[in-house]
C-alpha positions as CSV (number, residue, x, y, z in Angstrom):
1,M,-33.6,19.3,4.2
2,K,-36.0,20.1,1.3
3,K,-33.2,21.9,-0.6
4,D,-30.8,18.9,0.0
5,R,-33.5,16.6,-1.4
6,I,-33.9,18.8,-4.5
7,L,-30.1,18.9,-5.1
8,K,-29.9,15.1,-4.7
9,N,-32.8,14.5,-7.1
10,S,-31.2,16.9,-9.6
11,L,-27.9,15.0,-9.4
12,K,-29.7,11.7,-9.8
13,G,-31.6,13.1,-12.8
14,L,-28.3,14.3,-14.4
15,L,-26.7,10.9,-13.8
16,N,-29.6,9.0,-15.3
17,K,-29.8,11.4,-18.3
18,F,-26.2,11.5,-19.3
19,A,-25.6,7.8,-18.6
20,E,-27.9,7.0,-21.6
21,N,-26.3,5.7,-24.7
22,D,-28.1,8.0,-27.1
23,V,-28.0,11.2,-25.1
24,I,-25.7,13.2,-27.5
25,A,-27.8,12.2,-30.5
26,A,-30.9,13.3,-28.6
27,L,-29.3,16.5,-27.6
28,E,-28.1,17.3,-31.1
29,K,-31.5,16.6,-32.5
30,E,-33.1,18.9,-29.9
31,Y,-30.5,21.6,-30.5
32,S,-30.7,21.3,-34.3
33,A,-34.4,22.2,-34.1
34,E,-33.4,25.6,-32.7
35,P,-32.6,28.4,-35.2
36,S,-28.8,28.7,-36.0
37,R,-26.8,31.7,-36.8
38,Q,-23.5,32.4,-38.5
39,I,-20.8,33.3,-36.0
40,P,-17.2,34.4,-37.1
41,A,-14.6,31.8,-36.3
42,S,-12.6,34.6,-34.5
43,L,-15.4,34.8,-31.9
44,I,-15.5,31.1,-31.1
45,D,-13.2,29.9,-28.3
46,D,-12.2,26.3,-27.6
47,T,-13.8,24.7,-24.5
48,P,-11.4,25.3,-21.6
49,F,-12.0,21.9,-20.1
50,I,-10.3,19.9,-22.9
51,K,-8.5,22.6,-25.0
52,K,-5.1,21.0,-24.2
53,V,-6.2,17.8,-25.9
54,K,-4.5,17.5,-29.3
55,I,-6.4,16.2,-32.3
56,P,-4.5,14.1,-34.8
57,K,-3.6,15.7,-38.1
58,E,-5.3,12.9,-40.0
59,T,-8.6,13.5,-38.2
60,L,-8.5,17.2,-38.9
61,D,-7.6,16.6,-42.6
62,R,-10.6,14.2,-42.9
63,F,-13.0,16.7,-41.4
64,A,-11.5,19.5,-43.5
65,S,-11.9,17.4,-46.7
66,S,-15.5,16.6,-45.8
67,I,-16.4,20.2,-45.1
68,L,-14.8,21.4,-48.3
69,K,-16.9,18.9,-50.2
70,N,-20.2,19.0,-48.3
71,G,-20.1,22.0,-46.0
72,V,-20.6,21.9,-42.3
73,F,-23.1,19.1,-41.9
74,S,-24.4,20.1,-38.4
75,P,-24.2,23.4,-36.5
76,L,-21.7,23.8,-33.7
77,I,-23.2,24.0,-30.2
78,V,-21.8,27.0,-28.3
79,R,-22.6,29.0,-25.2
80,P,-22.1,32.8,-24.7
81,K,-18.9,33.9,-22.8
82,G,-18.6,37.6,-22.6
83,N,-18.3,39.0,-26.1
84,H,-17.3,35.6,-27.4
85,Y,-18.8,32.1,-27.6
86,E,-17.4,28.9,-26.1
87,L,-17.6,25.5,-27.9
88,V,-19.8,22.8,-26.3
89,L,-20.1,20.3,-29.1
90,G,-18.4,20.2,-32.5
91,R,-14.7,20.6,-31.6
92,K,-13.4,18.5,-34.5
93,R,-15.8,20.1,-36.9
94,F,-14.6,23.6,-35.8
95,Q,-10.9,22.8,-36.1
96,G,-11.4,20.9,-39.3
97,G,-13.4,23.8,-40.7
98,K,-10.8,26.3,-39.8
99,R,-8.3,24.1,-41.5
100,A,-10.5,24.2,-44.6
101,G,-10.4,28.0,-44.5
102,L,-13.9,28.7,-43.1
103,K,-14.3,32.2,-41.6
104,E,-17.7,31.6,-40.0
105,F,-19.7,28.7,-38.7
106,P,-23.4,27.9,-38.2
107,C,-24.0,27.7,-34.5
108,V,-26.8,27.0,-32.1
109,I,-26.4,29.1,-28.9
110,I,-27.4,27.5,-25.6
111,D,-27.0,28.6,-22.0
112,E,-25.8,25.7,-19.8
113,S,-23.8,25.5,-16.6
114,D,-20.2,24.2,-16.5
115,E,-21.5,21.0,-14.9
116,V,-23.9,20.2,-17.7
117,V,-21.3,21.1,-20.3
118,L,-18.8,18.7,-18.7
119,L,-21.4,15.9,-18.6
120,T,-22.2,16.6,-22.2
121,L,-18.5,16.4,-23.2
122,L,-18.1,13.2,-21.2
123,A,-21.1,11.6,-22.9
124,D,-19.7,12.8,-26.3
125,T,-16.2,11.4,-25.8
126,R,-17.6,8.2,-24.4
127,D,-19.7,7.5,-27.4
128,Q,-17.2,8.6,-30.1
129,R,-15.8,6.0,-32.4
130,E,-12.4,7.6,-31.9
131,S,-12.6,8.3,-28.2
132,N,-9.7,10.0,-26.4
133,V,-8.7,8.7,-23.0
134,V,-6.9,12.0,-22.1
135,E,-10.0,13.9,-22.9
136,M,-12.1,11.6,-20.7
137,A,-9.5,11.8,-17.9
138,L,-9.5,15.7,-17.9
139,I,-13.3,15.8,-17.9
140,C,-13.6,13.2,-15.1
141,Q,-11.0,15.0,-13.0
142,T,-12.9,18.3,-13.2
143,L,-16.2,16.6,-12.4
144,Y,-14.4,14.9,-9.5
145,T,-12.6,18.0,-8.1
146,R,-15.1,20.8,-8.8
147,F,-18.4,19.1,-8.5
148,G,-17.8,16.2,-6.1
149,Y,-18.6,13.3,-8.5
150,T,-17.5,10.0,-7.1
151,Q,-15.5,7.5,-9.1
152,E,-18.6,5.3,-8.9
153,S,-20.8,8.0,-10.5
154,L,-18.1,8.7,-13.1
155,G,-18.0,5.0,-13.9
156,K,-21.8,5.0,-14.5
157,L,-21.5,8.0,-16.7
158,S,-18.6,6.7,-18.8
159,H,-19.8,3.1,-18.8
160,Q,-16.7,1.9,-17.1
161,S,-15.9,0.2,-13.8
162,R,-14.6,2.1,-10.8
163,S,-11.1,0.6,-11.3
164,Q,-11.1,1.8,-14.9
165,I,-11.9,5.3,-13.8
166,T,-9.0,5.1,-11.3
167,N,-6.6,4.1,-14.1
168,T,-8.0,6.8,-16.4
169,L,-7.4,9.5,-13.8
170,R,-3.9,8.2,-13.0
171,I,-2.6,9.0,-16.5
172,L,-2.9,12.7,-15.8
173,R,0.2,12.2,-13.6
174,L,2.2,11.9,-16.9
175,P,4.1,14.9,-18.3
176,D,2.1,17.0,-20.8
177,D,4.2,16.1,-23.8
178,I,3.6,12.4,-23.1
179,L,-0.1,13.1,-22.8
180,D,0.1,14.8,-26.2
181,D,1.7,11.6,-27.6
182,I,-1.3,9.6,-26.3
183,C,-3.8,12.0,-27.9
184,L,-1.9,11.8,-31.2
185,G,-1.8,8.0,-31.1
186,K,2.0,7.7,-30.7
187,L,1.7,6.0,-27.3
188,S,-1.1,3.6,-26.4
189,Y,-3.2,3.8,-23.3
190,G,-1.9,0.5,-22.1
191,H,1.7,1.7,-22.2
192,A,0.7,5.0,-20.5
193,K,-1.1,3.1,-17.7
194,A,1.9,0.9,-17.2
195,V,4.3,3.8,-16.6
196,A,2.0,6.2,-14.8
197,S,3.2,5.2,-11.2
198,L,6.9,5.8,-11.9
199,S,8.9,9.0,-11.4
200,E,9.1,11.5,-14.2
201,S,12.7,10.5,-15.1
202,E,11.7,6.8,-15.1
203,I,8.6,7.5,-17.2
204,R,10.7,9.4,-19.8
205,D,13.3,6.7,-20.0
206,L,10.8,3.9,-20.4
207,V,8.7,5.8,-22.9
208,K,11.9,6.4,-24.9
209,R,12.5,2.7,-24.9
210,V,9.0,2.0,-26.1
211,Y,9.6,4.1,-29.1
212,E,13.1,2.8,-29.8
213,E,12.6,-0.8,-29.0
214,N,8.9,-1.2,-29.9
215,L,8.2,-2.7,-26.4
216,S,4.8,-4.4,-25.9
217,V,2.5,-3.3,-23.0
218,R,3.4,-6.5,-21.1
219,E,7.1,-5.8,-21.4
220,V,6.6,-2.3,-20.2
221,E,4.5,-3.5,-17.3
222,A,7.2,-5.9,-16.2
223,I,9.9,-3.2,-16.4
224,A,7.7,-0.8,-14.5
225,R,7.1,-3.3,-11.7
226,K,10.9,-3.8,-11.5
227,E,11.6,-0.1,-11.4
228,G,8.8,0.6,-9.0
229,G,10.3,-2.1,-6.6
230,K,13.5,-0.2,-6.4
231,N,11.8,2.8,-4.8
232,T,11.4,2.4,-1.1
233,T,9.2,5.5,-0.9
234,K,6.8,7.1,-3.3
235,S,6.4,10.3,-1.3
236,P,8.2,13.5,-2.4
237,K,11.1,14.4,-0.2
238,Y,10.8,17.8,1.4
239,S,11.2,19.7,4.7
240,I,8.8,22.2,6.3
241,K,9.6,25.2,8.5
242,D,6.8,26.8,10.5
243,H,7.2,30.6,10.7
244,G,4.0,31.2,12.6
245,K,1.9,32.8,9.9
246,S,3.7,31.1,7.0
247,L,5.4,27.9,6.0
248,T,8.5,27.3,4.0
249,I,8.7,24.1,2.1
250,T,12.1,23.1,0.8
251,F,12.4,20.3,-1.9
252,E,15.4,18.2,-2.7
253,S,14.8,18.6,-6.4
254,E,12.5,20.2,-9.0
255,E,11.2,16.7,-9.6
256,E,10.2,16.3,-6.0
257,K,8.5,19.8,-6.1
258,A,6.5,18.8,-9.1
259,K,5.5,15.5,-7.5
260,F,4.2,17.4,-4.4
261,L,2.3,20.0,-6.4
262,K,0.6,17.2,-8.5
263,R,-0.3,15.4,-5.3
264,I,-2.0,18.3,-3.7
265,A,-3.7,19.3,-6.9
266,K,-5.7,16.1,-7.1
């Protein structure tokens, strides 16, 4: 019972700390007071939680230009991982610096758990002027699946409602190349949210129309409702054979297989 109380208090403390508006500024000020060291770029790895999130070329060019002119204005925050280091804060600075040709970076080394790193990343993307909904969705999904955070808690941490968190998580159903388009600003979050409940083929067809016909979000929502109404079932079609110690699952198509795998992965 005592252990459970400690764990609950710890979670409550994390929620209160990382829900604060200025938590990242406070953390960076705290970390910057620590001595930094130069670490070769070849020894710094991207954070695994959001490494699939693309950064627009214009953003990287802006960071590269600033770094060439003024240098790296603040150390990267990293944590040790084997013989390498893993980024915690400063992803755009790191990639922009590499674009500018830097071979090493000033870094502050910290030792934090995956959970704290994820909460730090969530607070960082929440407070960024150029926040990325795919990044937030990936972080929230990992906190939800690995650490048992509720959508209510994630809403408090990200300063969103529970329904907004549900919609944010839902976009991860989209194919990776379409998620890339969202990251790069080619497809808006409103468009992505509107098509997320459709099948992959319907999603691709409708997104193609968005690009070709410059459809508004409201137009896409109307088309998606119409397309969704045609489907009498949203469940993947498959059959299961029980062999005693094993099961064989047969799908009607690769699309149905992908639907099933996505469903059980959530």
